[in-house]
N, C-alpha and C positions, 0 to 999 in steps of 0.2 A: 320610904314607904312606912305608913303607920301600922301599928299592931293590928288594928281592925282589918285593914286591907290585906295584911299578911295572913290573918286567920281565914278570911274569905277565900283567898287563893288556895290555902291548904285544904279547906273543906271541898272546894270544887275539884281539886286533884284527887281527893279521897273518893269522891263520887265517880270520877272517871276511872279510878283504879279498883273498882269493886269487881268481884266475880259475877259473871252473868250466866244464868241457865235459861236457855231458850228452847221452846218446843217447835219442831218443824211443822209448818202448815202447808197448805196447797201452793202458796206463792213460792216457797223455798224448795218444794219437793223436786228431786232430780238434779238440783244444782250441785256442782262440785263444792267440797268444803272450802277450798282456797278461794274460788270465785265468790262464794257467799260472804266470806270474811273480808275480801277486797271491797265489796259493796258496802258492808257495814262500817268499815274503817278506811275510808278513802284517803285520809291524811297520814296513815301509817305505812311505812315502806314495805313493799311486798316481801323483801328479804326477811323482815322481822316476823311477818305472818307465817312464812314458811318455817322459820326456826321454832315458833310456838307450837306448830302442828307436829313437826318432826321430833321435837323434844318430849312430846306427850302431854303438853300443858293444855291443849285443846282435846277434849274428850267427847266421844259420842256414846251415849248410853253407858257412861262410866268407863269406857275402854279407850285405849289409844286408837288413833285413826291415821289414815294416809291422806295426803292432799288431794288425791284423785277420787276419793270416796264420794259417791253420789248420795245426797241426803234423801232419806225415806220419810214418808208421812209419819209423824208421831215421834221421830227421833228427838232425844234430849241432847242439846249441845251445851257443854260447859266451856265458857270462854274465860280465860284467866284475866287478871288485871292488865289493861293495856292503856298506856298514856296516849291520849288522842287530842286532836285539835278541835276547835269549836265546830267545824263543819263536818266532822268525820262520824258523828253518831248517826244512828238510824233517824231519817227525817220523815215527818208526816206531811203529806201533800195537803195544802190548804184548799178549801172549796169555798167559792164565793156564795153568799146567801142566795143570790138570784139564780144560782145553778142547782140548788137543792131539789131533789126529786121526792115525791110522796109515794113511798113504796106501799104495796098492799101486804099487810102483816097477816100471816096465816096462824101464827102461834107466838106467844112470848111469855116468858116467866123470868125468874132471877138468873137463870143460867143458860137459857136457850132462846134464840130468835130465829123464826122461820118466815121468809118472805117469798112472794111470787115475783121473781125477777122478770123484768120486761125484756123483750127482744131488743138487740142493738146496744145494750149496756154491758161493758166488761165487768167482771167481778172485782178486779183490782186494777190500779193504774200501772202503766208500763207500756213498752212497745208503741210509743207515740200517743198513748192515751193519758191525759193529764190526771184523771181520777176515775174511779169506778165505784161499784157498790160499797165496798168496804170503806173507802174514803168518804163517801157520801154519808154513810151511817155514823161514822165517827164524828163527822162535823155536826150532824144533827143531834148527837147525844154526847156532848163534851164531858158530862159528869161520869160517863162510864169509864172505869179504869182499865177494862179489858174487852176487846172485841176482835175475834179472828174468824176467818172463813173455815168451815169444817171441810168443805169440798168445793169444787168449782163447776161452772157451766160455761160452755163456749159463749162468746159474745152474742152470736146469732140465736142461741137457744134460750127459750123462755121457760119459766116454771119454778119449781120448789128449790130453794137455796137455804142451807142451814148455816147459822153463825153461832159461835159459842161466846157467852158473856163472862165465862170463868175458865181459867186454864184447866181446872180439873174436868170440866165438861168436855173441853176440846180433846184432852188425852183419852177420855173414855169413848168418845165418838170415833176417834181415830182407831182405837182398838176394835170397835165394831166393824169399821171398814176393812181393816187388815184381816179380820177373821171371817169376812164375808157375811156378817150379820145384818148389814144394812141392805134393804131391798129397794131398788130404784126402777121405776117403770116410766117409759116415755111413749107419747103418742107421736107417730111419724107417718107422713103421707109420701108414698113412693109412686113413681110412674111405672105402670105395667100391671098385669094381673098376677097376683100372688095366689098360688093354688093350695099350698099346704096350710092346714089349720094351725099347726105348731111346728116350728123348725129351729133346731139348735144349730148355731154356727160357731165353730171352734177354729178360728184362723188366727195364727199369731201375727203380730204387727211389728213393723220397724219404723222408727222415726228417722227423718232425714231433713236436710236443709237444701232448698233449691238454689240454683245459680244466682237468683235475685235475693237470697237471704231469707226466704219464707220457710217457716216450719211446716212440714207435711208428714203424713203417715201413709204407709203402704203395707199390703199383705207381705209377710216375710217370705223371702225366697231362700232356697237351699244354697249353701255355700257362701253366705255373707258372714265372713269371719270378723269384720270390724264393727258389726252392729248386732248385739245380742237380741234375738227376737223376744217379744213380750207376749206371753200367753193372753189370749183374749177370747171370751165366751159370751155370746149374746143369744137370748131366746126370743124369737119373733112369733107373735100370735096374731092371726088375722082377725080384724075387728069388723071391717066392712069392705065390700068390693064393688067397684063401678066399672064402666066400660074400659077405661084406660088408666084408672088409678086404684090404689089399695091403701086402706088405713090399717096400720099395724100397731100393736103394743110391743115395745122393745124392752125386755128386762135385761139389765146389766148384771152378769155374774162376775165380771171383772170391770174395772173402771179405767180403761186405757183412753188416752187422748184420741178423739175423733173415732172411737171404736164403732159406734152405730153407723156413722156416715161411710166409713171405709168398707165395713162388712157388706152393707147394702149395695154400694157402688160396684164392688167386686162381683156380687151375685147378679148384676144387671138390673137392679132396681134402685136407681138414683133417687135420693130425697129431692122433692121439688123445692126449688129455691136455693139449693146448696151451691154456693159460688166457688167451692174448692174441688168437690168430687162429683158434682151433679152434671146434668145435661144442660149445657149453657144455652143452646138454642131454644130448648123448651122453656127454660127460665125466662128468657126474653119475651116469649109469647105470652106466658102466664102473667108477667109483670104488666103487659099492655092491658089485657083483659077488657072488661066492660064495666066501667064505673067502679062500684064497690066490690065487684066480683073478682077483681084482679088480686094477685098475690105476689109481692115483691120481696118476700123474706123466706128463709128456710122453714119448712113445716116440721119442726122438732120441738116438742114441749114436754118438760118433766112434770108429769101429771100426778104421780103417786110415789110416795116414799114412806117406808116403814122402818122405824128404829125403836130401840128401848131408850126411854128417857134417861139421860146420863146420871141422874140422882135417884129417882124413884124406881128406875128400871122397869116401869110399866111400858107395855107396847103402845106405840103411837103410830097411827096411820094417817099421814098428811096427804091432802089432795088439793090440786089447783086446776080449775076449769080451763078449757081452751080459751085463749084470748079471742077477742071479737073478730079480728081479721081472719084467723084460722077457722073459726066457727062459721063465718060467712062463706068461706070456700067449701066447707063440708055441706052447708045448706044448698049451695049452688049445684053441687054434684047430686044431691038428693033429688033435686028438681028434674034431673036428667034420668031418673029412675034407676036405682041401684040394682045390680044383678044378684047381689047376695048380701046378707047382713047377719 
């Protein structure tokens, strides 16, 4: 082996053996520490990962941790030097140029990107999805050194999505989320007559996995010792009322998975088009429709979001109009004469 080849190998090993400090984003949130590390270092024996955690070499926010700890949004993970194979580092999903999507940008500067996410697109790859919003945007902007999701939206939900272009911005926005400073409002169409002008719903939620392996959420029941309930608070405000449908503004006071969908289904007001918690027979009827009046997706749209800019700290109020298909359905109901507005 030549001296040049030897030097290159030593430099590569040095890069592999560097200390890493990672900030937990929405994709990693709620993962166990050990599972997170297994995915990052697939070629490293699990026994070695366990030794690193139990010996205190892996640190969360500067403190020792346990392998069963579930990562929280904004956590800082210190990973010690680990010798890895070529395929064990975090991999980026490639996106073919023909599959790139032209997103509607609502705001952009050096530290922040805000887009209007379309319905049907996941925010990140995984669970059988080859790539999502984050992979698309990274492929479209290869010169960007950093780009991470600030929060997530369900695949079926459209509307405002925040992404950070600098780690400092991500950390600051995660702080705002943790402290309840980010205000998020959704427009949602439900089946039934909603009578209260404003209604606070405070019902804790439990996550579970079905027999087929699908992740679901349900209202927490007393006596469930194996699944700690998650506090969930939604404020619903009536926007418009028709004979059989109601348009609501849903404000999230907490940001739990499927929170709006589960709260409304429990109250007997399923979101139209919701294929997990909705009225399946009604959804079939609405999907048939008449020409452009039909609706075959969930009517849930993130239309307003208020934050403080992560650098200037000025208040930003972002808005995304209803997509054409949802607006057409509203117009159709208007033609049937609303009972209240």
